[in-house]
KEBAFI-979557 format. One record per residue: x, y, z of N, C-alpha, C, O, CB in turn; residue in three letters. Coordinates in Angstrom, 2 decimals, m for minus. Glycine has a CB too. Example, Ala and Ser with C-alpha at 12.3 -4.5 7.8 and 13.67 -1.06 7.14 Angstrom:
residues 2
[rec [13.19, m5.69, 7.80], [12.30, m4.50, 7.80], [13.20, m3.30, 7.80], [14.24, m3.32, 8.46], [11.31, m4.47, 9.05], 'ALA']
[rec [12.85, m2.25, 7.08], [13.67, m1.06, 7.14], [12.90, 0.03, 7.87], [13.41, 1.14, 8.04], [14.08, m0.60, 5.72], 'SER']
END
This chain:
residues 67
[rec [m33.48, 25.18, 27.68], [m32.73, 24.83, 26.71], [m33.02, 24.67, 25.53], [m33.93, 23.88, 25.26], [m32.29, 24.03, 26.94], 'MET']
[rec [m32.28, 25.44, 24.39], [m32.87, 25.40, 23.10], [m32.95, 24.17, 22.44], [m32.29, 23.22, 22.87], [m32.26, 26.21, 22.31], 'ARG']
[rec [m33.70, 24.03, 21.41], [m33.32, 22.91, 20.54], [m32.46, 22.79, 19.68], [m32.11, 23.89, 19.23], [m34.08, 22.59, 19.98], 'PRO']
[rec [m31.90, 21.87, 19.20], [m30.45, 21.76, 18.96], [m30.64, 21.92, 17.32], [m31.34, 21.04, 16.81], [m29.65, 20.20, 19.59], 'ARG']
[rec [m30.13, 22.88, 16.47], [m30.17, 23.22, 15.31], [m29.83, 22.36, 14.08], [m28.64, 22.13, 14.26], [m29.57, 24.12, 15.37], 'ARG']
[rec [m30.12, 21.90, 13.20], [m29.69, 20.67, 12.42], [m29.27, 21.36, 11.13], [m30.00, 22.11, 10.49], [m30.91, 19.49, 12.20], 'TRP']
[rec [m27.88, 21.00, 10.78], [m27.45, 21.38, 9.32], [m27.15, 20.33, 8.45], [m26.98, 19.18, 8.86], [m26.27, 22.21, 9.30], 'THR']
[rec [m27.10, 20.63, 7.34], [m26.79, 19.76, 5.92], [m25.35, 19.64, 6.13], [m24.97, 18.75, 5.37], [m27.18, 20.56, 4.30], 'SER']
[rec [m24.53, 20.04, 6.69], [m23.15, 19.55, 6.60], [m22.96, 18.33, 7.55], [m23.22, 18.29, 8.75], [m22.13, 20.70, 6.96], 'HIS']
[rec [m22.46, 17.37, 6.79], [m21.98, 15.74, 7.44], [m20.58, 15.95, 7.20], [m20.21, 16.46, 6.14], [m22.61, 14.11, 6.55], 'GLN']
[rec [m19.77, 15.61, 8.08], [m18.43, 15.08, 7.86], [m18.25, 14.19, 7.20], [m19.02, 13.25, 7.39], [m17.85, 14.77, 8.72], 'PRO']
[rec [m17.22, 14.01, 6.14], [m17.03, 12.59, 5.32], [m16.39, 11.64, 6.28], [m15.47, 11.99, 7.03], [m16.00, 12.72, 3.90], 'LYS']
[rec [m16.81, 10.62, 6.26], [m16.27, 9.55, 6.70], [m14.92, 8.81, 6.13], [m14.21, 8.13, 6.87], [m17.23, 8.83, 6.65], 'LEU']
[rec [m14.69, 8.99, 4.93], [m13.54, 8.64, 4.02], [m13.01, 9.86, 3.73], [m13.77, 10.82, 3.60], [m13.88, 7.85, 2.73], 'PHE']
[rec [m11.61, 10.01, 3.58], [m11.18, 10.92, 2.61], [m10.47, 10.41, 1.44], [m9.82, 9.36, 1.49], [m10.41, 11.82, 3.20], 'GLN']
[rec [m10.56, 10.90, 0.71], [m9.79, 10.78, m0.66], [m8.07, 11.14, m0.59], [m7.73, 12.30, m0.35], [m10.57, 11.91, m1.76], 'HIS']
[rec [m7.29, 10.32, m0.75], [m5.79, 10.67, m0.51], [m5.29, 10.28, m2.03], [m5.62, 9.20, m2.50], [m4.95, 9.67, 0.88], 'ILE']
[rec [m4.59, 11.10, m2.69], [m3.92, 10.65, m3.76], [m2.74, 10.34, m3.17], [m2.30, 11.21, m2.42], [m3.82, 11.53, m4.88], 'ASP']
[rec [m1.99, 9.17, m3.32], [m0.85, 8.73, m2.82], [0.25, 9.09, m3.73], [1.38, 9.34, m3.32], [m0.93, 7.37, m2.55], 'MET']
[rec [m0.12, 9.11, m5.04], [1.06, 10.00, m5.76], [1.46, 11.25, m5.71], [2.41, 11.58, m6.43], [0.97, 10.05, m6.84], 'GLU']
[rec [0.77, 12.27, m4.77], [1.08, 13.20, m4.59], [1.72, 13.60, m3.12], [1.90, 14.74, m2.69], [0.16, 13.72, m5.02], 'SER']
[rec [2.02, 12.30, m2.42], [2.37, 12.19, m1.36], [3.74, 12.62, m1.51], [4.25, 13.55, m0.90], [2.09, 11.01, m0.84], 'LEU']
[rec [4.50, 11.63, m2.67], [5.72, 11.31, m2.76], [6.40, 12.42, m3.73], [5.82, 12.30, m4.81], [5.81, 9.88, m3.20], 'VAL']
[rec [7.29, 13.37, m3.81], [7.61, 13.97, m5.02], [8.18, 13.36, m6.05], [8.84, 12.36, m5.78], [8.26, 14.85, m4.83], 'PRO']
[rec [8.10, 13.72, m7.24], [8.40, 13.36, m8.33], [10.07, 13.18, m8.50], [10.43, 12.59, m9.51], [7.76, 14.27, m9.16], 'HIS']
[rec [10.91, 13.58, m7.74], [12.38, 13.25, m7.95], [12.69, 12.55, m6.28], [13.84, 12.74, m5.90], [13.46, 14.92, m8.43], 'ASN']
[rec [11.91, 11.91, m5.44], [12.28, 11.40, m4.75], [13.24, 9.95, m4.93], [13.11, 9.16, m5.87], [11.33, 11.47, m4.25], 'HIS']
[rec [14.15, 9.82, m3.90], [15.05, 8.67, m4.43], [14.13, 7.20, m4.41], [14.61, 6.17, m4.88], [16.52, 8.54, m3.34], 'ILE']
[rec [13.24, 7.23, m4.02], [12.24, 5.72, m3.89], [11.86, 5.71, m5.33], [12.41, 4.81, m5.97], [10.60, 5.75, m2.71], 'LEU']
[rec [11.22, 6.32, m5.86], [10.81, 6.57, m7.26], [11.87, 6.28, m8.12], [11.52, 5.59, m9.08], [10.37, 7.95, m7.52], 'ARG']
[rec [13.12, 6.58, m8.09], [14.39, 6.24, m8.51], [14.70, 4.88, m8.47], [14.99, 4.14, m9.42], [15.26, 6.88, m7.82], 'GLN']
[rec [14.63, 4.66, m7.46], [14.77, 3.22, m7.42], [13.79, 2.23, m8.06], [14.06, 1.16, m8.59], [14.83, 2.90, m6.15], 'ILE']
[rec [12.68, 2.77, m7.91], [11.50, 1.78, m8.41], [11.82, 1.66, m9.95], [11.56, 0.63, m10.57], [9.80, 2.45, m8.12], 'ASP']
[rec [12.43, 2.86, m10.58], [12.64, 2.85, m11.80], [13.42, 1.79, m12.54], [13.11, 1.17, m13.55], [13.07, 3.88, m11.98], 'ARG']
[rec [14.53, 1.73, m11.78], [15.71, 0.76, m11.54], [15.51, m0.39, m11.58], [15.69, m1.15, m12.53], [16.30, 0.85, m10.47], 'VAL']
[rec [15.09, m0.64, m10.49], [15.02, m2.30, m10.13], [13.62, m2.95, m10.29], [12.51, m2.47, m10.05], [15.46, m2.60, m8.52], 'LEU']
[rec [14.01, m4.23, m10.79], [12.88, m5.21, m11.22], [12.61, m6.19, m10.04], [13.37, m7.16, m10.05], [13.31, m6.08, m12.58], 'ASP']
[rec [11.95, m6.18, m9.32], [11.27, m6.98, m8.18], [10.65, m8.39, m8.74], [10.40, m9.33, m7.98], [10.02, m6.03, m7.51], 'PHE']
[rec [10.48, m8.42, m9.93], [9.52, m9.76, m10.61], [10.18, m11.05, m10.20], [9.48, m11.97, m9.79], [9.46, m9.80, m12.46], 'SER']
[rec [11.32, m11.15, m10.27], [12.16, m12.47, m9.98], [12.24, m13.07, m8.74], [12.74, m14.16, m8.46], [13.45, m12.31, m10.25], 'ALA']
[rec [11.54, m12.01, m7.81], [11.62, m12.64, m6.33], [10.64, m13.74, m6.05], [10.78, m14.56, m5.14], [11.35, m11.55, m5.23], 'ILE']
[rec [9.50, m13.69, m7.01], [8.29, m14.64, m6.73], [9.37, m16.29, m7.17], [9.45, m17.35, m6.54], [6.49, m14.16, m8.09], 'HIS']
[rec [9.90, m15.97, m8.20], [10.35, m17.16, m8.21], [11.62, m18.10, m7.50], [11.83, m19.31, m7.35], [10.42, m17.14, m9.22], 'GLU']
[rec [12.31, m16.85, m7.17], [13.39, m17.07, m6.19], [12.76, m18.23, m4.50], [13.20, m19.24, m3.94], [13.90, m15.15, m5.74], 'TRP']
[rec [11.58, m17.29, m4.27], [11.04, m17.93, m2.83], [10.21, m18.80, m3.15], [9.68, m19.33, m2.17], [10.34, m17.02, m1.79], 'VAL']
[rec [9.72, m19.34, m4.57], [8.62, m20.22, m4.55], [8.87, m21.51, m3.70], [8.00, m21.91, m2.93], [8.28, m20.56, m5.95], 'ALA']
[rec [10.24, m22.23, m3.87], [10.39, m23.24, m2.81], [10.32, m23.10, m1.46], [10.48, m24.06, m0.70], [11.40, m23.73, m2.91], 'PRO']
[rec [10.08, m21.96, m1.08], [9.86, m21.85, 0.59], [8.72, m21.72, 0.83], [8.47, m21.92, 2.02], [10.47, m20.77, 1.36], 'LEU']
[rec [7.73, m21.43, 0.13], [6.11, m21.51, 0.27], [5.50, m22.18, m0.08], [5.63, m22.39, m1.28], [5.44, m20.81, m0.07], 'TYR']
[rec [4.41, m23.02, 0.67], [3.49, m23.91, 0.71], [2.28, m23.17, m0.14], [2.16, m21.94, m0.19], [3.19, m24.32, 2.21], 'SER']
[rec [1.51, m23.99, m0.71], [0.04, m23.51, m1.19], [m0.76, m24.04, m0.40], [m1.73, m23.40, m0.01], [m0.42, m23.85, m2.56], 'GLU']
[rec [m0.54, m25.38, 0.03], [m1.75, m25.94, 0.86], [m1.67, m25.87, 2.01], [m2.71, m26.25, 2.56], [m2.06, m27.16, 0.73], 'ARG']
[rec [m0.65, m25.42, 2.92], [m0.85, m25.44, 4.67], [m0.39, m24.38, 4.69], [0.42, m23.74, 4.02], [m0.13, m26.48, 5.76], 'THR']
[rec [m1.17, m24.18, 5.84], [m0.76, m22.33, 6.70], [m1.79, m21.45, 6.00], [m2.71, m21.89, 5.31], [1.21, m21.41, 6.24], 'GLY']
[rec [m1.54, m20.16, 6.24], [m2.05, m19.04, 6.27], [m1.54, m18.60, 5.04], [m0.41, m19.00, 4.74], [m1.81, m18.29, 7.42], 'ARG']
[rec [m2.29, m17.66, 4.03], [m1.67, m17.22, 2.86], [m0.40, m16.30, 3.41], [m0.41, m15.76, 4.51], [m2.78, m16.40, 1.90], 'PRO']
[rec [0.78, m16.19, 2.39], [1.81, m15.53, 2.80], [1.61, m13.61, 2.24], [0.84, m13.13, 1.41], [3.17, m16.50, 2.09], 'ALA']
[rec [2.37, m13.11, 2.87], [2.58, m11.66, 2.50], [3.15, m11.85, 1.00], [3.92, m12.80, 0.83], [3.69, m10.79, 3.60], 'VAL']
[rec [2.91, m11.17, 0.11], [3.73, m11.06, m1.24], [5.12, m10.41, m0.84], [5.41, m9.31, m0.36], [2.90, m10.07, m2.46], 'ASP']
[rec [5.97, m11.70, m1.29], [7.60, m11.52, m1.09], [7.84, m10.00, m1.91], [8.59, m9.17, m1.39], [8.64, m13.03, m1.95], 'PRO']
[rec [7.31, m9.77, m2.92], [7.79, m8.42, m3.61], [7.34, m7.19, m2.94], [7.76, m6.10, m3.32], [7.30, m8.32, m5.07], 'GLU']
[rec [6.38, m7.32, m1.80], [5.90, m6.23, m0.99], [6.78, m6.30, 0.10], [7.03, m5.22, 0.63], [4.42, m6.29, m0.58], 'LEU']
[rec [7.26, m7.22, 0.53], [8.09, m7.41, 1.63], [9.50, m6.82, 1.37], [10.18, m6.27, 2.23], [8.15, m8.87, 1.95], 'VAL']
[rec [9.88, m7.00, 0.04], [11.20, m6.56, 0.00], [11.19, m4.95, m0.50], [12.22, m4.28, m0.52], [12.05, m7.57, m0.99], 'MET']
[rec [9.92, m4.46, m0.89], [9.86, m2.89, m1.23], [9.80, m2.26, 0.01], [10.27, m1.13, 0.17], [8.58, m2.38, m2.12], 'ARG']
[rec [9.20, m2.99, 1.05], [9.33, m2.58, 2.29], [10.72, m2.35, 3.07], [11.08, m1.37, 3.73], [8.63, m3.42, 2.89], 'ILE']
[rec [11.45, m3.62, 2.79], [12.51, m3.09, 3.66], [13.68, m2.16, 2.65], [14.66, m1.63, 3.17], [13.26, m4.50, 4.49], 'ILE']
END
């Protein structure tokens, strides 16, 4: 059995992915993001969340964007 050759090439553990390049500039979600303002959602749902009990909540703006 021959000894194993060592190479200087090591695979990358993490890859850099540019999220902006994944979604085309004329995509419908980019157009919606430019038109809709989700900042008021925090005020609307504030009475529904408690800062003292339970686990931290998922950002309500993120939830609305996902839906």
